C-alpha positions as CSV (number, residue, x, y, z in Angstrom):
1,M,154.1,144.2,76.1
2,A,152.5,143.2,79.2
3,K,154.4,142.9,82.4
4,I,154.7,140.6,85.0
5,K,153.1,141.7,88.4
6,K,156.1,141.7,91.1
7,N,153.8,139.6,93.9
8,S,152.3,137.3,90.9
9,H,153.9,134.5,92.2
10,K,152.3,134.8,95.5
11,I,148.8,136.1,94.1
12,L,149.0,132.5,92.8
13,Y,149.7,131.0,95.4
14,R,146.9,132.1,97.3
15,K,144.5,131.3,95.0
16,Y,145.8,127.9,94.0
17,S,146.9,126.9,97.6
18,A,143.9,124.5,98.0
19,N,145.2,122.6,95.0
20,I,148.9,122.5,96.2
21,K,147.4,120.6,99.3
22,Y,146.0,117.6,97.0
23,I,149.4,117.8,94.5
24,M,151.4,117.6,97.9
25,M,149.6,114.3,98.8
26,A,149.4,113.0,95.9
27,L,153.1,113.0,95.0
28,T,153.6,111.5,99.1
29,V,151.2,108.5,97.7
30,F,153.6,108.5,94.8
31,I,156.7,108.4,96.7
32,I,156.0,105.9,99.1
33,T,154.4,103.6,97.1
34,F,157.2,103.5,94.2
35,F,159.7,102.8,96.9
36,L,158.1,100.0,99.0
37,P,158.2,96.4,98.6
38,K,156.1,95.3,95.6
39,Q,155.7,91.3,96.4
40,P,152.7,90.1,98.2
41,R,152.7,90.1,101.5
42,F,152.2,86.8,103.8
43,R,148.7,87.0,105.4
44,Y,149.2,85.0,108.3
45,E,150.7,86.2,112.0
46,F,151.9,83.4,114.0
47,Q,154.2,83.1,116.9
48,K,155.8,79.5,118.9
49,G,153.5,78.3,121.5
50,K,149.9,80.3,121.0
51,I,146.9,79.0,119.1
52,W,146.0,79.1,115.8
53,L,143.1,81.0,115.1
54,N,142.9,81.3,111.5
55,K,141.2,78.3,109.4
56,D,142.5,75.4,108.5
57,L,145.8,76.0,107.1
58,I,146.1,73.7,103.1
59,S,148.9,73.6,101.9
60,P,148.3,75.4,97.7
61,F,152.2,73.7,96.9
62,S,154.5,71.5,97.9
63,F,157.5,72.9,99.7
64,A,160.5,72.0,101.4
65,I,160.2,72.3,105.5
66,L,163.4,74.1,106.3
67,K,165.8,73.2,109.4
68,T,165.8,75.4,111.9
69,N,168.8,78.0,112.2
70,P,170.3,75.9,115.2
71,Q,169.6,72.7,113.5
72,V,171.7,74.2,110.1
73,S,174.2,75.2,112.8
74,T,174.8,71.7,114.4
75,D,174.9,69.7,111.0
76,K,177.5,72.3,109.8
77,K,179.6,71.6,113.1
78,D,179.3,67.9,112.7
79,A,180.1,68.3,109.0
80,L,183.3,70.3,109.6
81,E,184.0,67.6,112.8
82,N,184.5,64.7,109.7
83,V,186.4,66.6,107.5
84,L,189.8,65.4,107.9
85,P,192.7,68.0,107.9
86,I,194.4,67.9,104.4
87,Y,198.7,67.5,104.9
88,R,200.8,67.4,101.4
89,Y,203.6,65.1,101.2
90,D,206.9,67.1,99.9
91,S,208.3,64.5,97.4
92,E,211.1,67.0,96.3
93,L,212.1,68.0,99.9
94,L,213.8,64.7,100.1
95,Q,216.4,65.1,97.0
96,D,217.4,68.5,98.2
97,V,218.0,67.1,102.1
98,D,220.3,64.3,100.7
99,E,222.2,66.3,98.7
100,A,223.1,69.2,101.1
101,Y,223.5,66.7,103.9
102,A,226.2,64.6,101.7
103,N,228.0,67.6,100.6
104,E,228.4,68.9,104.5
105,F,228.9,65.3,105.8
106,D,232.6,65.3,103.5
107,V,233.3,69.0,104.9
108,K,233.1,67.6,108.7
109,W,234.5,64.6,107.7
110,N,237.7,65.9,106.5
111,G,237.9,68.7,108.8
112,N,237.3,66.1,111.7
113,A,240.5,64.2,110.1
114,F,238.7,61.0,110.7
115,P,240.1,57.4,109.1
116,E,239.1,58.0,105.1
117,D,238.5,54.5,104.8
118,E,235.5,54.7,107.4
119,R,234.0,57.7,105.2
120,V,231.8,55.9,102.7
121,A,230.5,53.3,105.0
122,N,229.0,55.9,107.5
123,K,227.9,58.3,104.8
124,T,226.1,55.6,102.6
125,A,224.0,53.9,106.5
126,S,223.4,57.8,107.4
127,L,221.7,58.9,104.3
128,K,219.8,55.6,103.8
129,L,218.5,55.8,107.3
130,L,217.5,59.4,106.5
131,N,215.9,58.2,103.2
132,E,214.2,55.5,105.1
133,I,212.5,58.1,107.8
134,Y,211.7,60.5,105.0
135,Q,209.8,57.8,103.1
136,K,207.3,57.4,106.0
137,G,206.9,61.2,106.3
138,I,207.7,63.9,109.4
139,I,204.7,65.9,109.7
140,A,204.5,69.4,111.4
141,T,201.4,68.6,114.0
142,N,199.4,71.5,114.7
143,A,197.7,72.1,118.2
144,K,194.2,73.2,116.5
145,H,194.1,69.7,115.0
146,Q,194.7,67.6,117.9
147,K,192.1,69.1,120.2
148,G,194.0,68.1,123.3
149,R,195.1,65.0,122.1
150,K,198.4,63.2,121.1
151,Y,197.4,61.8,117.9
152,Y,195.0,62.7,115.0
153,D,194.1,61.5,111.8
154,V,194.8,63.2,108.8
155,S,194.2,63.2,105.0
156,L,197.6,62.6,103.1
157,L,198.1,63.8,99.3
158,N,200.5,62.0,97.7
159,N,200.3,62.6,93.7
160,N,197.2,63.2,93.7
161,V,196.1,60.4,95.7
162,T,194.8,61.3,98.9
163,K,194.7,58.6,102.1
164,T,193.3,58.5,105.4
165,I,196.7,58.2,108.0
166,S,197.2,58.7,111.8
167,T,199.7,61.2,113.0
168,Q,200.8,58.0,115.1
169,D,202.1,56.3,112.1
170,L,204.4,59.5,111.3
171,Y,207.5,60.7,112.5
172,T,207.6,64.3,114.1
173,V,211.0,65.7,113.9
174,Q,211.9,64.9,117.2
175,T,210.5,61.1,117.1
176,A,212.7,61.3,113.8
177,L,215.7,62.3,115.6
178,D,215.1,59.7,118.1
179,Y,214.6,56.8,115.8
180,F,217.8,58.0,114.0
181,N,219.6,58.0,117.2
182,K,219.1,55.0,118.3
183,T,219.5,53.1,115.2
184,F,222.5,54.6,113.4
185,T,225.6,52.3,114.9
186,T,229.2,53.2,114.9
187,T,232.5,51.9,116.8
188,N,233.6,56.0,116.9
189,L,231.5,57.5,119.1
190,K,232.8,61.4,117.6
191,V,231.7,60.3,114.1
192,K,228.4,59.4,115.3
193,E,228.1,62.6,117.3
194,M,229.3,64.6,114.0
195,V,226.6,62.6,111.8
196,M,223.9,63.6,114.5
197,N,224.3,67.5,114.7
198,L,224.5,66.8,110.5
199,V,220.8,65.0,111.2
200,E,219.3,67.7,113.4
201,D,220.2,70.6,111.5
202,H,219.0,69.1,107.5
203,L,215.9,67.3,109.3
204,Q,212.6,69.0,108.7
205,P,208.7,68.1,107.9
206,N,208.4,67.0,104.4
207,I,204.3,66.7,105.1
208,I,202.7,69.8,105.5
209,F,199.4,71.1,106.3
210,D,197.5,72.6,102.7
211,E,195.4,75.2,104.4
212,K,193.7,76.6,101.3
213,L,192.9,72.9,100.4
214,T,191.4,72.1,103.3
215,G,189.2,75.3,103.4
216,I,188.2,74.4,100.0
217,V,187.1,71.2,100.9
218,Q,185.2,72.2,103.8
219,D,183.4,75.2,102.2
220,N,182.1,72.5,99.5
221,T,181.2,70.0,102.8
222,I,179.1,73.0,104.2
223,N,177.6,73.9,100.5
224,S,176.6,70.9,100.3
225,L,174.5,70.6,102.9
226,S,171.0,70.2,102.9
227,T,168.9,73.2,105.0
228,T,165.9,71.1,104.3
229,R,164.2,67.7,106.6
230,G,161.4,66.4,104.7
231,M,158.0,68.0,102.3
232,V,155.0,69.5,102.5
233,Q,153.0,67.8,99.8
234,K,150.5,69.9,98.1
235,G,146.9,69.9,99.8
236,E,148.5,68.2,103.0
237,L,147.4,69.8,106.6
238,I,149.6,72.3,107.8
239,I,148.2,73.7,110.8
240,A,144.0,72.6,112.5
241,R,142.1,76.0,113.6
242,N,142.3,75.7,117.6
243,N,145.8,73.8,117.6
244,V,148.9,74.8,119.1
245,I,152.2,75.8,117.2
246,D,154.8,73.8,118.5
247,D,158.3,73.2,117.3
248,E,157.8,71.2,114.5
249,V,154.2,73.1,113.0
250,Y,156.2,76.3,113.6
251,Q,158.8,75.4,111.4
252,K,156.5,74.4,108.9
253,L,154.9,78.0,109.0
254,Q,158.2,79.6,108.5
255,S,159.2,77.2,105.5
256,F,155.6,78.1,104.1
257,K,156.1,81.6,104.5
258,E,159.5,82.1,102.8
259,T,158.6,79.9,100.2
260,Y,155.3,82.1,99.7
261,E,157.2,85.3,99.9
262,A,159.7,83.9,97.2
263,Q,157.6,82.5,94.5
264,T,155.2,86.0,94.6
265,K,158.6,87.9,93.7
266,T,158.4,86.0,90.4
267,I,154.5,85.0,90.6
268,G,153.0,87.6,92.0
269,D,151.3,90.6,89.8
270,S,153.0,93.5,90.5
271,K,150.8,96.2,89.4
272,I,148.0,94.5,91.4
273,V,150.5,95.0,94.2
274,Y,151.4,98.4,94.0
275,L,147.2,99.3,93.6
276,G,146.4,98.1,96.8
277,Q,149.4,100.0,98.3
278,I,148.2,103.0,96.7
279,L,145.0,102.4,98.1
280,L,145.8,101.7,101.5
281,V,148.3,104.6,101.5
282,S,145.7,107.0,100.0
283,F,143.4,105.7,102.4
284,I,145.5,106.5,105.5
285,L,146.7,110.1,104.6
286,S,143.2,111.3,103.9
287,L,142.2,110.5,107.6
288,L,145.1,112.6,108.5
289,M,143.2,115.1,105.8
290,I,140.4,115.0,107.5
291,F,141.1,114.6,111.0
292,L,143.2,118.1,110.4
293,Y,140.7,120.0,108.4
294,L,138.3,119.0,111.5
295,F,140.9,120.1,114.4
296,R,143.9,121.3,113.2
297,K,142.6,123.8,111.0
298,D,145.5,126.0,110.9
299,I,147.6,123.6,109.7
300,Y,145.6,122.6,107.0
301,A,145.5,125.7,105.6
302,D,149.4,126.2,106.2
303,N,151.0,124.6,103.0
304,R,154.6,125.0,104.8
305,Q,153.6,122.9,107.9
306,L,151.3,120.6,105.5
307,S,154.5,119.8,104.1
308,L,156.6,119.2,106.5
309,L,154.0,116.7,108.0
310,M,154.1,114.8,104.5
311,L,158.2,115.0,104.7
312,V,158.0,113.2,107.9
313,I,155.8,110.8,106.8
314,T,158.0,110.1,103.7
315,S,161.0,110.1,105.2
316,M,160.1,107.7,108.5
317,L,158.6,104.9,105.2
318,L,161.6,104.9,103.0
319,S,164.0,104.7,105.7
320,L,162.0,101.4,106.5
321,T,162.0,100.8,103.0
322,Y,165.6,100.9,102.4
323,S,166.5,99.1,105.6
324,I,164.7,96.1,104.3
325,K,166.3,96.1,101.5
326,L,169.5,96.0,103.0
327,N,168.1,93.3,104.9
328,L,169.3,94.8,108.1
329,P,169.0,92.4,111.2
330,S,166.1,94.1,112.7
331,L,163.6,96.6,111.5
332,Y,164.1,97.9,114.8
333,Y,166.7,100.1,114.3
334,I,164.9,102.8,112.8
335,P,164.4,105.3,114.9
336,F,160.0,105.2,114.8
337,C,159.8,107.6,118.0
338,I,161.8,110.4,116.9
339,V,158.4,111.4,114.6
340,P,156.1,111.9,117.8
341,I,159.2,113.8,119.7
342,I,159.3,115.8,116.4
343,I,155.9,116.5,116.1
344,R,155.0,116.8,119.8
345,I,157.7,120.0,120.4
346,L,156.2,121.5,116.8
347,F,152.9,120.7,116.8
348,D,151.0,119.0,119.8
349,T,150.6,116.0,121.9
350,R,147.4,114.9,119.4
351,L,148.7,115.4,116.0
352,A,151.7,113.6,117.2
353,L,150.3,110.8,118.3
354,Y,147.8,110.6,115.3
355,L,150.3,111.0,113.1
356,H,152.7,108.1,114.7
357,L,149.8,105.6,114.8
358,L,149.6,106.8,110.9
359,V,153.5,105.8,110.2
360,I,153.4,102.5,111.9
361,L,150.3,101.4,110.8
362,I,151.3,101.5,106.7
363,A,154.8,100.2,108.4
364,G,152.8,97.2,109.8
365,F,152.2,96.0,106.6
366,F,155.6,95.5,105.3
367,V,157.4,94.2,108.4
368,P,157.7,90.7,110.5
369,N,155.4,89.9,113.5
370,S,153.6,93.4,112.5
371,F,151.4,93.2,115.3
372,E,154.1,93.2,117.9
373,F,155.9,95.9,115.7
374,V,153.0,97.8,116.0
375,F,152.6,96.8,120.0
376,Y,156.1,97.9,120.4
377,Q,156.2,101.6,118.2
378,T,152.7,102.8,119.4
379,T,153.6,102.1,123.1
380,A,156.7,103.8,123.0
381,G,155.4,106.0,121.2
382,M,152.9,107.3,123.6
383,V,155.9,107.6,126.2
384,A,157.5,110.0,123.9
385,I,154.6,112.3,123.9
386,Y,154.2,112.3,127.6
387,S,158.2,112.9,128.4
388,I,158.0,116.0,126.3
389,R,154.7,117.9,127.4
390,N,157.0,121.1,126.9
391,L,160.8,121.1,125.9
392,I,162.2,123.8,128.3
393,K,165.3,121.8,129.2
394,R,167.8,120.2,127.3
395,E,168.0,117.2,130.0
396,Q,163.9,117.0,129.3
397,L,165.0,115.1,125.6
398,L,167.6,112.9,127.4
399,L,165.4,111.5,129.7
400,S,162.7,111.1,127.2
401,A,165.0,108.8,125.5
402,L,165.6,107.1,128.6
403,Y,162.0,107.0,129.5
404,I,160.9,105.1,125.6
405,L,163.7,102.1,126.3
406,T,162.3,101.2,129.6
407,A,159.3,101.7,127.7
408,Y,160.8,99.1,125.0
409,F,162.9,97.4,127.6
410,I,159.0,96.6,129.6
411,C,157.7,95.6,126.5
412,F,160.4,93.2,125.1
413,L,160.2,91.6,129.1
414,G,156.6,90.8,129.0
415,I,156.1,89.7,124.9
416,G,159.7,87.4,125.9
417,L,158.1,85.9,129.1
418,L,154.6,85.4,127.4
419,R,156.2,83.9,124.4
420,E,159.1,81.9,126.2
421,G,157.9,81.4,129.8
422,S,161.0,81.7,131.4
423,F,163.9,83.8,131.7
424,K,166.5,81.5,130.8
425,E,165.2,81.5,127.3
426,I,164.6,84.8,126.4
427,E,167.4,85.9,124.2
428,W,169.0,89.3,125.4
429,M,170.7,90.1,123.2
430,N,167.6,91.0,120.6
431,F,167.4,94.3,122.9
432,V,170.7,95.7,121.2
433,P,168.8,96.9,118.6
434,F,166.1,98.6,120.3
435,I,169.1,100.4,122.1
436,F,170.4,101.8,118.9
437,S,167.3,103.0,118.1
438,V,166.7,105.2,121.0
439,L,170.2,106.8,120.7
440,L,169.0,107.4,117.0
441,S,166.1,109.6,118.2
442,L,168.0,112.0,120.4
443,L,168.3,113.1,116.0
444,A,165.4,114.9,116.7
445,Y,167.2,117.9,118.9
446,P,169.2,119.1,115.1
447,L,165.7,118.5,113.1
448,I,163.8,120.6,115.2
449,Y,165.9,123.6,114.6
450,A,166.5,122.8,111.1
451,F,161.9,122.5,110.5
452,E,161.8,125.8,112.2
453,R,164.4,127.5,109.9
454,V,162.7,125.7,106.7
455,F,159.3,125.5,107.6
456,G,158.8,129.0,109.7
457,I,157.2,127.0,113.1
458,T,158.3,128.1,116.4
459,S,158.3,125.3,119.1
460,D,159.0,126.2,122.7
461,V,162.8,126.1,122.6
462,A,162.8,128.8,120.1
463,L,160.6,130.8,122.9
464,I,162.6,130.2,125.2
465,E,165.5,131.7,123.4
466,L,163.1,135.0,122.5
467,T,162.2,135.3,126.1
468,N,165.8,135.5,127.2
469,T,166.4,139.5,128.5
470,N,169.9,139.1,127.3
471,N,168.5,139.0,123.3
472,K,170.3,141.5,121.6
473,L,167.2,143.2,120.9
474,L,165.8,143.6,123.8
475,R,169.2,144.9,125.2
476,E,168.6,147.7,122.7
477,L,165.0,147.7,123.8
478,A,166.3,148.1,127.6
479,F,168.5,150.9,126.5
480,K,167.0,153.2,124.3
481,A,163.5,152.8,125.7
482,P,163.8,151.5,129.5
483,G,160.4,152.5,130.6
484,T,158.3,150.9,127.6
485,F,161.0,147.5,128.5
486,Q,160.3,147.7,132.3
487,H,156.1,148.2,130.9
488,S,157.1,145.4,128.7
489,L,158.0,143.2,131.8
490,Q,155.1,143.7,133.3
491,V,152.2,143.1,130.8
492,A,154.4,139.7,129.7
493,N,153.8,139.1,133.6
494,L,150.3,139.4,133.8
495,A,149.4,137.6,130.0
496,E,151.5,135.2,131.4
497,A,149.7,134.4,134.9
498,A,146.6,134.9,133.0
499,I,146.7,132.5,129.9
500,F,148.5,129.9,132.4
501,K,144.8,129.9,133.9
502,I,142.6,129.8,131.2
503,G,144.9,127.4,129.1
504,G,147.1,128.7,126.5
505,N,150.8,128.9,125.2
506,S,152.0,130.6,128.0
507,L,155.7,130.8,126.6
508,L,154.0,132.5,123.2
509,V,152.2,135.1,124.6
510,R,155.5,135.7,127.0
511,A,157.5,136.2,124.3
512,G,154.9,138.2,122.7
513,A,154.0,140.5,125.3
514,L,158.2,140.8,125.8
515,Y,158.5,142.5,121.9
516,H,154.8,143.9,121.2
517,D,156.0,147.5,121.8
518,I,159.7,147.1,120.0
519,G,158.9,149.6,117.9
520,K,159.3,152.4,120.6
521,I,162.9,151.8,120.1
522,E,162.5,154.1,116.9
523,N,161.2,157.3,118.9
524,P,160.7,156.7,122.2
525,Q,160.7,160.2,123.5
526,Y,157.4,160.5,122.0
527,F,156.1,157.6,124.9
528,I,155.2,158.6,128.3
529,E,156.5,156.4,129.7
530,N,160.4,157.0,127.9
531,Q,159.4,160.5,129.1
532,N,162.0,162.3,132.6
533,T,160.1,165.8,132.5
534,T,157.1,167.6,132.1
535,L,157.6,168.3,129.0
536,S,156.3,166.2,125.8
537,P,157.7,166.9,122.1
538,H,153.8,166.2,121.8
539,D,153.1,169.6,122.4
540,K,154.6,171.2,119.8
541,L,153.2,168.8,117.2
542,P,149.8,168.8,116.0
543,Y,147.0,166.1,117.0
544,E,147.2,164.2,113.9
545,Q,150.7,163.7,113.9
546,S,151.0,162.8,117.0
547,A,148.7,160.5,116.7
548,Q,150.3,159.1,113.6
549,I,153.6,158.9,115.2
550,I,152.1,156.7,118.7
551,I,150.8,154.2,115.9
552,K,153.5,154.1,113.9
553,H,155.6,152.1,116.6
554,V,153.1,148.9,115.3
555,H,154.5,149.2,112.1
556,K,157.7,149.7,113.2
557,G,158.0,146.9,115.5
558,I,156.7,144.6,112.2
559,E,159.7,146.2,110.4
560,I,162.4,145.7,112.9
561,T,161.0,142.0,114.0
562,R,160.9,140.5,110.5
563,R,164.3,142.1,109.8
564,H,165.7,140.5,112.4
565,Q,164.0,137.3,111.9
566,L,161.7,136.6,114.5
567,P,158.5,133.8,113.9
568,E,155.2,135.8,112.6
569,S,153.8,134.0,115.4
570,V,155.3,136.3,117.4
571,I,154.6,139.1,115.1
572,D,151.1,138.4,115.2
573,F,151.2,140.1,118.8
574,I,153.4,143.4,117.9
575,R,150.0,143.6,114.6
576,T,147.1,143.3,117.1
577,H,148.1,144.2,120.4
578,H,146.2,147.4,120.2
579,G,143.0,145.8,117.5
580,N,141.4,148.5,115.7
581,T,141.5,151.4,118.4
582,R,141.6,154.5,118.4
583,V,144.7,156.8,120.2
584,D,141.5,158.4,122.0
585,Y,143.8,161.0,123.9
586,F,144.5,162.6,120.7
587,Y,141.3,162.0,119.1
588,Q,139.4,163.1,121.8
589,S,142.0,166.5,122.2
590,F,141.4,167.2,118.3
591,L,137.5,167.0,118.6
592,K,137.9,169.9,121.8
593,N,139.9,172.0,120.3
594,S,139.0,171.8,116.7
595,P,135.5,171.6,116.9
596,E,135.1,173.4,113.3
597,K,137.3,170.9,111.4
598,F,136.2,167.9,109.7
599,V,138.0,164.3,111.4
600,D,138.7,161.5,109.3
601,E,138.7,159.0,112.2
602,N,140.9,156.8,110.3
603,T,143.6,158.8,111.0
604,F,143.9,158.1,114.6
605,R,143.0,154.7,114.1
606,Y,145.4,151.7,115.1
607,P,145.6,149.2,111.3
608,G,144.6,145.9,113.4
609,P,143.7,143.6,113.1
610,I,142.2,142.6,116.0
611,P,143.2,139.8,118.3
612,F,142.1,136.1,116.9
613,S,143.4,134.0,119.4
614,K,142.9,133.4,123.1
615,E,147.0,134.2,123.5
616,T,146.6,137.8,121.2
617,G,143.6,138.6,123.3
618,V,145.0,138.4,126.8
619,L,148.3,140.4,125.1
620,M,145.8,143.4,124.3
621,L,143.9,143.3,127.9
622,A,147.3,143.3,130.0
623,D,148.7,145.9,127.7
624,S,145.6,148.3,128.5
625,V,145.5,147.5,131.9
626,E,149.3,147.4,132.8
627,A,149.4,150.9,130.8
628,A,146.0,152.2,132.5
629,S,147.3,151.2,136.0
630,R,150.5,153.6,135.7
631,S,147.8,156.5,135.7
632,I,146.3,155.7,139.4
633,K,146.7,158.6,141.5
634,N,145.6,156.6,144.5
635,P,145.8,152.4,144.0
636,D,143.8,151.0,146.4
637,A,141.7,148.4,145.7
638,Q,138.7,149.5,144.6
639,N,140.5,151.8,142.3
640,I,141.9,148.6,140.5
641,N,139.4,146.7,140.8
642,D,137.2,149.7,139.0
643,L,140.2,150.2,136.5
644,V,140.5,146.7,135.0
645,E,136.2,146.2,134.7
646,R,136.8,149.3,133.1
647,I,139.1,148.5,130.8
648,I,138.2,144.8,130.2
649,N,134.3,146.0,129.3
650,Y,135.2,149.2,126.8
651,K,137.4,146.5,124.5
652,L,134.2,144.6,124.6
653,E,132.2,147.2,123.6
654,Q,134.7,148.0,120.6
655,N,134.2,144.2,119.8
656,Q,137.7,143.8,120.0
657,L,137.4,139.9,121.5
658,D,135.1,139.2,118.8
659,N,137.6,136.7,116.6
660,C,139.3,135.5,119.5
661,D,137.9,132.6,121.5
662,L,138.1,134.1,124.9
663,T,134.7,133.1,127.0
664,L,132.9,135.3,129.3
665,K,134.6,132.9,132.2
666,D,138.0,133.5,130.9
667,L,137.4,136.9,131.0
668,E,136.2,136.8,134.6
669,T,139.3,134.6,135.7
670,I,141.4,136.6,134.0
671,K,139.8,139.9,135.5
672,L,140.9,138.2,138.9
673,I,143.9,137.7,138.2
674,F,145.0,141.0,136.9
675,K,143.5,142.4,139.7
676,T,145.4,140.4,142.7
677,M,148.9,140.5,140.5
678,L,148.2,144.9,140.3
679,M,147.6,145.0,144.0
680,S,150.7,142.8,144.7
681,I,152.6,145.5,142.3
682,Y,151.0,148.4,144.0
683,H,151.6,146.8,147.8
684,V,147.7,147.5,148.3
685,R,146.8,146.0,151.5
686,I,143.2,144.0,151.8
687,D,140.5,145.5,154.5
688,Y,139.6,142.2,155.8
689,L,137.8,143.9,158.5
690,Q,135.4,145.5,155.7
691,N,135.1,142.0,153.9
692,V,134.3,140.5,157.6
């Protein structure tokens, strides 16, 4: 039975990597278009107070003209004011009051020892008067219904029959008590006092506000209101070309748009709409792939980085789709500026702007006032990119958020003044979604860390962490191989200064320089910069073995850094800093001392590869120059000049710089920087008189 090779999946991945790109692209198109809204989009864009630049618009169907929100609110307010509060007449209360009053009257009468012959007459008279008051009605007034007035009309419900009555025609508890006191007469003042006390205890409203029934009537009244005011008939002119869109025409256009979108949800062919979406999204993603192929071949060739770009595009457009389905009051809550921030930090300015434009161009088809939306997001995205050239401090992200918010505000104010022509007419609350959007864009910081880990991308933030000399691995290097550590620091300074001048990623170069000799941790005593005595451990070893120990620090460096999960972009400096050059000292010693022996040159040669970028090329030169400068016995200007020229020319002769993008002009600049810095390191004074 055949066995599957251990790395067969990697072989298959490399073999079909080109096909994977197309699969990712097709999957992205499918996901985006599957979830996007499927109704046809209204084709016209319009703004109040602007000129209608399209052809004459004739209504293809009849539709009702919708009222504006202020008109609907006014109608609701007027309707509610016309709805009288409903009060219910409680007919059972009188019987309960009569019975309770009669029983207590007898008890009080007997307790006060009033004449028995007067009891029936007083009792009957007071009950009759009490019944008269309750028949007319005692109302519990409501300050909300009074609205500052003393009397107000109510709708009185009695035996399922309602009538409108003023509170002026009803008693309150106080007016009923006053009326009773005025009307009830008796010769015995103590009897009257007792009766008044009893009446005051038992008098209570029998006309009660029915809040539930009033609410039902109010809801029914509001629901029965018409939200339209007139009709536009089929074939009627809505607006002619070059006419101004005034309030009336604007409302017609808005009504036409809403009716059109409502009809197309049921009438429009969703399959045709889906086909249109596939064409547009596929075309835009194809433009992205062409851009990457022409200008960023490194990303185009890396499926992991390509999948990150597809994930960002898909996530933003799915967020838009979900927001549309949720009927968010404003789509400006979505933090579209998070896209350029993430892509700028992880990649570069040009790709960040290009990807941001592609996302908002697709989104523009599904948002209202698409031109305005694209204008807002394009300008804010550009500001986001400009404000984060290099994320090396945490406050930069906060400052970037402030700049983005300022950009939004300038656009909001400008568009508001352009549309309304007055500061007073601008609806400032509409700016709130932009504030939330900017706050949400701060999520870019944790997302960057997650993307670095998942997709193996190295940002400037990660490089800054790696270049911290308190890093565990660098502390170990400083302790076990202090000479190598000092050499690495000097190389980092030289390489960083050179790459900054000719253009390149100075942070990446510095990180690569600090770790390029990390493999010397294994056997530091075999490297001259770590030897404290005149005796060398190589003196007792064959030249071939010594060469292999020296060469081995490259393999060990790769092994150590991968074990500590350093980025591949930093490990590339370890692999390439010697290229495929020979360990010349041991090679020449072998030839000199064993001329009769056959020599395998590969035994004395580094495995490579040679540098393949500006950064790795500059590091190779800085490493060789700094190491060689330590052997100069009299470091003066001439010696340093000759050393730099000789080493760089030697690297050129050995074809070590063939694959990197260094030009002859770059090399001259690098030479000048190396010479200047080495003279400063060795405190070389320039003979100005000789130059004169």
